[in-house]
C-alpha positions in Angstrom: 48.1 211.3 38.2 44.3 211.7 38.5 41.4 209.6 39.6 40.7 206.6 37.4 37.8 204.3 37.1 37.9 200.5 37.0 38.2 200.3 33.2 41.0 202.9 33.1 42.9 201.1 35.8 42.5 197.7 34.0 43.8 199.3 30.8 47.0 200.2 32.6 47.6 197.0 34.5 48.2 193.3 33.6 45.3 192.0 35.7 41.8 190.8 35.0 38.6 192.5 36.3 38.0 189.4 38.5 41.5 189.8 40.0 41.0 193.5 40.6 37.6 192.9 42.3 39.2 190.1 44.4 41.9 192.6 45.5 39.2 195.1 46.4 37.3 192.4 48.4 40.6 191.5 50.2 41.3 195.2 50.8 44.6 195.0 48.9 43.3 198.3 47.5 40.4 200.4 48.9 39.0 202.6 46.1 36.4 205.3 46.8 32.9 204.7 45.5 32.1 206.8 42.5 28.8 207.3 40.7 29.8 204.6 38.1 31.7 202.2 40.4 35.1 202.2 42.2 37.5 205.1 41.6 41.2 204.8 42.3 43.3 207.8 43.4 47.0 208.1 42.9 47.8 206.2 46.1 45.6 203.2 45.2 47.0 203.2 41.7 50.5 202.9 43.1 49.4 200.1 45.4 47.9 198.3 42.4 51.1 198.6 40.4 53.1 197.3 43.4 50.7 194.5 43.9 51.0 193.5 40.2 54.8 193.6 40.5 54.8 191.4 43.6 52.4 188.9 42.2 54.4 188.7 39.0 57.6 188.0 40.9 56.0 185.8 43.7 52.9 183.8 44.1 51.3 185.7 47.0 47.8 184.9 48.2 45.5 188.0 48.3 45.2 188.1 52.1 49.0 188.0 52.4 49.3 190.6 49.8 47.0 192.9 51.7 49.0 192.3 54.9 52.3 193.0 53.1 51.0 196.3 51.6 49.8 197.3 55.1 53.3 196.8 56.4 54.7 198.9 53.5 52.2 201.6 54.4 53.4 201.5 58.0 57.0 201.7 56.9 56.3 204.8 54.8 54.4 206.5 57.7 57.3 205.7 60.0 59.8 207.2 57.5 57.6 210.3 57.2 57.4 210.6 61.0 61.2 210.3 61.3 61.7 213.0 58.6 59.5 215.4 60.6 61.3 214.5 63.8 64.7 215.0 62.2 63.7 218.5 60.9 62.4 219.5 64.3 65.6 218.3 66.0 67.7 220.2 63.4 65.9 223.4 64.3 67.0 223.0 68.0 70.1 224.5 69.4 73.2 222.4 69.7 73.0 221.7 73.4 69.5 220.4 73.0 70.5 218.2 70.0 73.4 216.9 72.0 71.3 215.9 75.0 68.8 214.2 72.8 71.6 212.3 71.0 73.0 211.1 74.4 69.5 210.0 75.5 69.0 208.0 72.3 72.3 206.2 72.7 71.1 205.0 76.1 
């Protein structure tokens, strides 16, 4: 997936230009500024698709949608951090993993 301008994004999504611009204003998505207007990378395009799905299923106000997507972002970051931690722990010797396991259980 590559960078897309506003017109390209609107061609792919079931939203109006006014709605897209309202989402930009509410920071539901944060495109980069291109020479001809906002440009959406793969991450922002995915956020737009999710926002469309959520709005189709539920009537979510724009500010609540922005908060919800921020929480989704945090969850993804936490998952990535846990994956890195799990890999680091897996590389340790058994006694170290055992001590850490005991410490985590309290």
